[in-house]
C-alpha positions in Angstrom: 8.5 -9.9 21.3 8.2 -7.6 18.3 4.5 -6.4 18.6 5.6 -4.7 22.5 7.1 -1.4 21.7 4.2 -0.8 18.8 1.5 -1.1 22.1 4.3 1.2 24.8 4.8 3.6 22.0 1.4 3.2 20.6 0.9 6.7 18.5 -3.1 8.1 18.7 -3.3 8.7 15.0 -3.4 4.8 14.1 -6.1 4.0 16.8 -9.2 5.7 13.5 -7.6 3.0 11.2 -7.1 -0.2 13.5 -10.3 0.6 14.8 -12.3 0.3 11.8 -10.0 -2.7 10.1 -10.2 -4.6 13.5 -14.2 -4.2 13.4 -14.5 -5.4 9.6 -11.7 -7.9 10.2 -13.9 -9.8 13.4 -16.9 -9.2 11.4 -15.5 -11.9 9.1 -13.6 -14.1 11.9 -17.0 -14.3 13.2 -19.0 -16.6 11.2 -15.9 -17.7 9.4 -14.5 -19.1 12.5 -18.5 -20.9 13.7 -17.9 -22.4 10.0 -14.9 -23.9 10.4 -15.5 -25.2 14.0 -18.3 -27.5 12.8 -15.9 -29.0 9.8 -14.1 -29.8 12.6 -16.6 -31.2 14.8 -17.0 -28.7 17.7 -19.2 -26.4 18.6 -19.7 -22.4 18.1 -17.9 -21.1 21.3 -14.9 -23.4 20.3 -14.2 -21.5 17.1 -15.0 -18.1 18.6 -12.4 -18.9 21.1 -9.6 -19.6 18.2 -10.4 -16.0 17.5 -8.9 -14.3 20.9 -6.0 -15.6 23.0 -4.7 -16.6 20.0 -4.5 -13.1 18.2 -3.2 -11.4 21.6 0.1 -13.8 21.1 0.3 -13.2 17.7 -0.1 -9.5 18.2 2.9 -9.9 20.7 5.6 -12.3 19.1 5.0 -12.1 15.3 6.8 -10.0 12.7 4.3 -9.4 10.8 1.9 -6.5 11.8 -0.6 -7.2 9.1 -1.1 -11.0 9.8 -4.6 -12.4 11.5 -4.5 -15.6 12.9 -7.3 -18.0 13.2 -8.7 -20.8 12.1 -8.5 -22.0 8.6 -9.6 -24.7 6.2 -6.5 -27.0 6.2 -5.6 -26.5 9.6 -9.2 -27.8 10.5 -9.2 -30.3 8.1 -6.2 -32.2 10.0 -7.7 -31.7 13.4 -10.8 -33.6 12.4 -8.4 -36.1 10.1 -6.3 -36.8 12.8 -9.0 -36.8 16.2 -11.8 -38.8 14.2 -9.9 -42.1 14.8 -8.4 -41.1 18.4 -11.7 -40.3 19.8 -14.1 -42.4 17.8 -15.2 -44.6 20.3 -15.0 -41.3 23.1 -16.5 -38.4 22.1 -16.2 -36.8 25.4 -12.5 -36.4 25.1 -12.5 -35.4 21.2 -12.0 -31.4 22.4 -9.5 -32.4 25.1 -7.4 -34.3 22.6 -7.8 -31.1 20.1 -6.6 -28.7 23.1 -3.8 -31.2 23.5 -3.3 -31.1 19.5 -2.9 -27.7 19.7 -0.5 -27.8 22.6 1.9 -30.2 21.2 1.8 -27.9 18.2 2.4 -25.2 20.0 5.4 -27.0 21.5 6.8 -28.0 18.2 6.6 -24.9 16.9 9.2 -23.6 19.7 11.4 -26.2 19.7 11.8 -25.4 15.7 12.3 -22.1 16.4 14.7 -22.8 18.9 16.8 -24.6 16.4 16.3 -22.3 14.0 14.4 -24.6 11.6 12.6 -21.6 9.8 13.8 -22.9 6.5 11.9 -26.0 6.5 9.2 -23.9 4.9 11.2 -23.7 1.5 11.1 -27.6 1.2 7.7 -27.5 0.6 7.7 -26.3 -2.9 5.0 -24.2 -4.2 3.5 -26.8 -7.0 3.2 -28.8 -3.4 1.4 -26.7 -1.2 -0.8 -25.7 -4.6 -1.7 -29.4 -4.9 -2.0 -29.9 -1.6 -4.4 -27.0 -0.6 -6.8 -27.7 -3.7 -6.8 -31.2 -2.2 -8.2 -29.5 1.0 -10.6 -27.4 -0.7 -12.0 -30.3 -2.9 -12.2 -32.4 0.8 -14.0 -29.5 2.2 -16.1 -29.1 -0.9 -17.4 -33.1 -0.3 -17.7 -33.1 2.9 -19.9 -29.6 3.4 -22.0 -31.3 0.4 -24.2 -33.4 3.1 -25.0 -30.7 5.5 -26.2 -28.2 2.4 -28.2 -30.7 1.0 -29.8 -31.7 4.6 -28.6 -35.0 5.2 -25.4 -36.2 7.5 -22.4 -38.0 5.4 -20.7 -41.0 7.7 -18.1 -41.9 5.3 -14.4 -40.4 6.3 -12.7 -40.7 3.3 -13.7 -38.7 0.1 -14.2 -41.4 -2.5 -16.4 -43.3 0.1 -18.4 -39.9 0.8 -18.4 -39.5 -3.1 -20.7 -42.9 -3.7 -22.8 -42.1 -0.1 -23.2 -39.0 -1.8 -24.6 -40.2 -4.9 -26.8 -42.8 -2.6 -28.3 -40.4 -0.3 -29.1 -37.4 -3.0 -33.0 -38.0 -3.2 -32.9 -37.8 0.1 -32.2 -34.3 -0.3 -34.2 -31.5 2.3 -35.6 -28.9 0.2 -35.9 -26.1 2.6 -32.3 -26.6 3.9 -31.0 -26.5 0.1 -32.8 -23.3 -0.7 -31.3 -21.9 2.7 -27.8 -22.4 1.5 -28.7 -21.5 -2.0 -29.9 -18.4 -0.5 -26.6 -17.8 1.3 -24.5 -18.5 -1.8 -26.5 -16.0 -3.5 -26.1 -13.2 -1.0 -22.2 -13.8 -0.8 -22.0 -13.8 -4.5 -24.0 -10.1 -4.6 -21.9 -8.4 -2.0 -18.7 -9.6 -3.7 -20.1 -8.3 -6.7 -22.0 -5.4 -6.2 -20.4 -4.6 -2.4 -17.4 -5.4 -2.0 -16.4 -3.5 1.1 -19.0 -5.4 3.1 -18.3 -8.8 4.9 -20.1 -11.1 2.7 -19.6 -14.3 5.1 -21.6 -12.1 8.2 -24.6 -10.5 5.3 -25.0 -14.0 4.5 -25.6 -15.3 7.8 -27.9 -12.9 9.0 -29.8 -13.3 5.7 -30.2 -16.8 6.2 -30.3 -16.5 10.2 -33.3 -14.3 9.6 -35.1 -15.9 6.9 -35.3 -19.4 9.1 -36.5 -16.8 12.2 -39.1 -15.2 10.4 -40.2 -18.1 8.3 -40.2 -20.8 11.6 -37.9 -23.2 9.1 -36.7 -24.8 12.6 -39.7 -26.6 13.2 -40.0 -27.8 9.0 -36.2 -29.9 9.2 -34.0 -26.7 8.8 -30.9 -27.6 11.2 -29.4 -25.0 13.3 -26.6 -24.3 15.7 -29.8 -24.1 18.5 -28.1 -23.3 22.1 -24.9 -21.3 22.3 -23.1 -20.6 25.6 -22.2 -17.1 26.6 -18.8 -16.8 27.9 -15.2 -16.4 28.3 -13.3 -19.6 27.9 -11.6 -20.6 31.2 -7.7 -21.2 30.7 -7.0 -24.8 31.5 -5.2 -28.0 30.2 -6.2 -31.6 30.7 -4.1 -34.3 30.6 -5.9 -36.9 32.0 -7.8 -38.4 29.5 -5.1 -39.3 27.2 -3.7 -42.8 26.6 0.2 -44.0 25.4 -1.5 -44.5 21.9 -3.5 -41.2 22.0 -0.4 -39.7 22.6 1.6 -41.2 20.2 -0.7 -40.7 17.5 -1.1 -36.9 19.0 2.5 -36.1 18.6 2.1 -37.5 14.8 -0.7 -35.6 14.2 0.9 -32.3 16.0 4.4 -32.6 13.6 1.9 -32.7 10.2 -0.2 -29.7 12.0 2.6 -27.7 13.1 4.6 -27.7 9.5 1.6 -27.2 7.9 0.4 -24.1 9.9 3.9 -22.6 9.7 4.2 -23.1 5.9 0.4 -21.5 5.6 1.8 -18.6 7.7 5.2 -17.9 6.5 3.7 -18.1 2.7 0.9 -15.6 3.9 2.9 -13.3 5.9 6.0 -13.3 3.0 3.2 -12.6 0.4 1.5 -9.6 2.0 5.2 -8.2 3.3 5.8 -8.3 -0.5 3.2 -5.3 -0.8 4.3 -3.5 2.2 7.7 -4.2 2.4 7.9 -5.6 5.8 10.7 -8.3 6.5 9.2 -11.5 7.9 11.5 -13.5 9.8 10.7 -17.2 9.6 11.8 -18.5 12.7 10.3 -15.6 14.8 7.1 -17.0 13.3 7.5 -20.4 14.7 7.4 -18.5 18.0 4.5 -16.9 17.5 3.2 -19.6 16.1 3.7 -21.4 19.0 2.7 -18.9 21.3 -0.6 -18.9 19.5 -1.2 -22.3 19.4 -0.4 -22.9 23.1 -3.1 -19.9 23.7 -5.9 -21.8 21.6 -4.8 -24.8 23.9 -5.3 -23.0 27.5 -8.5 -21.5 25.8 -10.0 -25.2 25.5 -9.8 -24.4 21.8 -8.0 -26.1 18.8 -4.9 -25.4 16.5 -4.8 -22.0 14.5 -3.1 -20.8 11.5 -2.9 -17.8 8.8 -6.0 -16.4 7.7 -5.0 -15.0 4.1 -8.7 -13.6 3.9 -8.8 -12.0 6.8 -5.2 -10.6 6.7 -6.1 -9.6 2.8 -9.1 -7.4 4.6 -6.7 -6.0 6.9 -4.8 -4.2 4.2 -7.5 -3.3 2.4 -9.4 -1.2 5.2 -6.4 0.4 6.1 -4.6 -1.5 9.1 -1.5 0.0 10.9 -0.4 -1.9 13.4 -0.8 -4.8 15.5 -3.8 -3.4 17.2 -6.4 -4.7 14.9 -5.4 -8.2 16.0 -6.2 -6.5 19.7 -9.6 -5.0 18.5 -10.5 -8.4 16.4 -10.2 -9.8 19.7 -12.0 -7.6 21.7 -14.7 -7.8 19.3 -15.3 -11.6 18.9 -15.0 -11.7 23.2 -18.1 -9.0 23.3 -19.7 -11.1 20.7 -19.4 -14.3 22.8 -20.7 -12.3 25.7 -23.9 -10.6 24.3 -24.7 -12.1 21.3 -25.3 -15.6 21.6 -29.0 -15.9 21.8 -28.9 -14.6 17.7 -26.2 -17.5 17.0 -29.3 -20.3 17.9 -30.7 -19.0 14.9 -27.9 -19.5 12.0 -28.8 -22.7 9.7 -26.4 -25.1 9.4 -26.9 -25.3 5.7 -25.3 -21.7 5.9 -22.7 -22.2 7.0 -21.9 -25.1 5.0 -22.4 -22.6 2.0 -19.7 -20.2 3.5 -16.8 -23.4 3.8 -17.7 -24.3 0.3 -17.3 -20.9 -0.9 -14.1 -20.6 1.1 -13.2 -23.9 -0.4 -13.4 -22.5 -4.1 -10.5 -19.7 -3.1 -8.0 -22.1 -1.6 -8.5 -24.0 -5.7 -5.6 -22.5 -7.5 -6.0 -23.5 -11.0 -4.2 -20.6 -13.0 -0.8 -22.0 -11.1 -1.8 -25.3 -12.8 -2.0 -23.9 -15.9 1.7 -21.8 -15.2 3.0 -25.2 -14.3 2.1 -26.6 -17.5 4.3 -24.5 -19.6 7.1 -24.2 -17.3 7.3 -28.0 -16.3 5.0 -31.1 -16.6 7.4 -32.8 -14.3 6.2 -30.1 -11.3 3.0 -29.7 -12.5 2.7 -33.8 -11.6 3.9 -33.1 -8.5 1.1 -30.7 -7.8 -1.7 -33.4 -9.2 0.0 -36.6 -6.9 -0.1 -34.5 -4.1 -3.9 -33.4 -4.7 -4.4 -36.7 -5.4 -3.1 -38.1 -2.3 -4.9 -36.1 0.0 -8.6 -36.6 -1.8 -7.8 -40.5 -1.9 -6.1 -41.4 1.6 -6.8 -38.2 3.8 -5.5 -35.0 5.0 -3.2 -36.6 7.2 -1.6 -39.0 4.9 -1.8 -36.1 2.1 1.0 -34.5 4.2 3.2 -37.3 4.4 2.9 -37.9 0.6 3.7 -34.1 0.3 6.8 -34.1 2.3 7.7 -37.5 1.1 7.4 -36.0 -2.6 9.5 -33.1 -1.2 12.6 -34.8 -0.4 12.1 -37.1 -3.6 12.0 -34.1 -5.7 15.1 -32.4 -3.6 17.6 -35.3 -4.0 16.4 -36.0 -7.6 17.4 -32.2 -8.0 21.0 -32.5 -6.2 21.7 -36.3 -7.0 21.3 -35.6 -10.8 22.0 -32.4 -11.3 22.9 -31.1 -14.9 26.3 -30.8 -16.0 27.5 -29.0 -18.8 31.0 -29.1 -21.2 32.2 -25.6 -21.8 33.4 -23.6 -25.0 34.4 -20.2 -26.0 31.9 -18.6 -28.5 33.8 -16.1 -31.0 32.8 -11.7 -29.5 31.2 -13.3 -26.4 33.2 -13.3 -22.6 33.2 -16.5 -20.8 32.0 -19.6 -21.2 29.2 -21.7 -22.3 27.4 -24.7 -22.2 28.1 -26.0 -25.9 24.9 -28.2 -25.7 22.9 -25.2 -25.4 25.1 -23.6 -27.9 26.2 -25.4 -31.0 28.1 -22.6 -32.3 30.8 -23.2 -29.0 34.3 -23.5 -29.9 35.9 -26.1 -28.2 39.9 -26.2 -27.0 41.3 -29.1 -29.1 43.2 -31.1 -26.4 41.3 -29.8 -23.0 38.0 -30.3 -21.8 36.3 -28.0 -19.6 33.2 -29.5 -17.6 31.0 -28.5 -15.1 28.8 -30.1 -12.8 26.1 -27.9 -10.9 25.2 -28.7 -7.3 27.4 -29.4 -4.2 29.8 -32.8 -4.7 28.6 -35.1 -1.7 27.9 -38.5 -0.8 24.7 -38.7 -2.9 25.9 -37.7 -6.1 29.5 -38.5 -5.9 29.6 -41.7 -7.9 27.8 -39.8 -10.2 29.9 -37.1 -10.9 32.5 -39.3 -11.7 30.8 -41.4 -13.9 29.2 -38.5 -16.1 33.4 -36.8 -16.0 34.5 -39.9 -17.3 31.8 -39.9 -19.7 32.5 -36.4 -21.0 36.1 -37.4 -21.8 35.3 -39.9 -23.9 33.6 -36.9 -26.7 37.0 -36.2 -27.6 39.6 -37.3 -29.0 43.6 -36.3 -28.2 42.7 -35.1 -24.9 45.4 -33.6 -22.7 44.1 -31.8 -20.0 40.9 -31.9 -17.9 39.4 -28.6 -16.2 37.1 -28.7 -13.7 34.9 -25.6 -13.2 34.9 -25.5 -9.2 32.4 -22.6 -8.7 29.3 -24.4 -8.9 30.7 -27.4 -6.6 29.4 -24.6 -3.2 29.9 -28.0 -1.1 32.5 -30.5 -0.9 32.4 -33.5 1.8 35.2 -36.3 2.3 33.0 -38.6 -0.2 33.4 -35.4 -3.2 37.2 -35.4 -2.5 37.6 -38.6 -2.5 36.1 -38.9 -5.9 37.6 -35.8 -7.2 40.9 -38.0 -6.3 40.1 -40.9 -7.9 39.2 -39.2 -11.0 42.7 -38.0 -11.4 44.0 -41.4 -10.5 41.7 -43.0 -13.3 42.2 -39.3 -15.9 46.5 -40.1 -15.8 46.2 -43.7 -16.2 44.9 -42.4 -19.6 47.5 -39.7 -20.2 45.0 -36.8 -19.1 46.1 -34.1 -16.5 43.2 -33.0 -14.0 43.5 -28.9 -13.1 41.1 -27.2 -10.4 39.3 -23.7 -11.3 37.5 -21.7 -8.7 38.1 -22.2 -4.8 41.8 -22.5 -5.0 41.8 -21.0 -1.5 39.6 -23.4 -0.1 41.3 -26.6 -2.0 44.3 -25.2 -0.4 43.7 -24.5 3.1 41.8 -28.4 3.1 45.0 -29.8 1.7 47.0 -28.3 4.2 45.0 -29.9 7.1 44.9 -33.0 5.2 48.3 -33.3 3.8 48.6 -37.1 4.8 46.7 -37.4 1.9 48.1 -37.3 -1.5 45.6 -34.8 -3.3 48.6 -33.3 -5.2 50.2 -30.2 -5.3 48.8 -26.7 -5.9 50.3 -26.7 -9.3 46.7 -28.2 -10.4 44.4 -25.2 -8.7 43.9 -22.3 -10.6 41.6 -19.1 -9.6 39.9 -19.1 -12.5 38.8 -21.1 -15.7 40.9 -18.7 -17.9 44.2 -19.8 -15.5 43.9 -23.0 -15.6 43.3 -22.4 -19.9 46.6 -20.3 -20.4 48.3 -22.9 -18.1 47.6 -25.4 -20.7 48.0 -23.5 -23.8 51.3 -22.8 -22.2 51.9 -26.2 -22.4 50.6 -26.9 -26.3 51.8 -24.7 -28.6 49.7 -25.9 -31.3 47.0 -24.1 -29.3 46.5 -20.3 -29.7 46.7 -17.6 -26.8 43.5 -17.1 -25.1 42.4 -13.0 -26.2 42.5 -10.5 -22.8 39.0 -9.9 -22.6 39.0 -9.5 -18.8 36.7 -12.3 -18.1 
């Protein structure tokens, strides 16, 4: 519990800053939690439950003093997408299944932490995460268009929803739309003129006041209605789950855990870069596991990092994890004493808040940068967005993971390779394709393969090395730079052995430069294999090239540059 010493030895001088930051974060978390609960298909109090015990759990287990947890767009969209088909015919079990989904996601996070799988977050590249969040933003924007306009959308997939939206546009309820536009206008004005105020809370107060003062409920404007007061009771109900639902929940929980963790670690690292904190990925898995189990016991749904609320914590000067405790306490007080005003909150205002948040998820700047950096990675981002938009959020996750694995395999299985030469006056050896002025040593080819040499690229390595030999005539030696080969498995070593044999048939001597101690150790432990003597192994490319020159009297000696 990294947060425990903070509370045991809490400094009184931090309390004013933490109180102010906690009150500000709570004022933003309250309307946003209600809005996300509506989006995921829950009553308002369920969203508030997700902002209490999970925050306390993260304050104890998290490695970041700034990170704020709570309902977030991507996780709520995934929860809705996973539970709708499972509970379509059993609406009374929807909430029970959501708590179990959060519980299983939490357990998977704890297991992943025990196995030290925090590195898995690195497999979701920046282009894939940007594409995924762009797809989620479009999903939210389209899904909330119906409540903003005053009608419901029955379709669950995005493309059918677009068709249904176009068909129902004539049914737009103008008072509802006016409330939604008022909410938008209030948030935009707050962002521009009063950036220190919680825009979402101000917008909710303005729209709720308009509904109550003008009697808009009687004119058809939908509101939250009755919100039960009181704190959650701790329980977890397994009685309604079937074997079919269990399989679906476990699959969905894996996706929720992966995206929730990826979002949390990216947010934590982004803010840690500004404050100099050190973030432990495996500890973050522990913290997310504890927080999601706390959400499940509260009868709520899965949560993740909240970047906007974390940014508010930083900007208002929060110093310790006490900010999360204050935030949870303020939410608890609100759900006990402020539920009557919540009944006037219009659904259209919540839709406007969610759409405003969705705009913040869309990252066009990174797409423009990717267009300049790599067209292929831009294509990966756009394909991920298309997968989320066309197939749904859960299927979009599968597409994103598949694209990550394919990209990793492609990069590792077909890496760049180089034929090295010397540039006059420049120390070292350089790729002759990038440097046309590089001089190739007559009679010897220096080859570099920029990847570990393992089972799925060993045949490609051998093929490319033999192809490289055909680029020079009168070849007597081939020197392979072993430093980029950071790992060799059995298949890779066999490929080296086969290459050596084929080169010998062509009258070419194979030398290996770099990792000499590792190769000698391997040969000693596998003495029964005919891998050749130690005179084929050299510590550096320079030593190998000098050994070649010693056998070739027509070659000028290599200058001693110290490299």
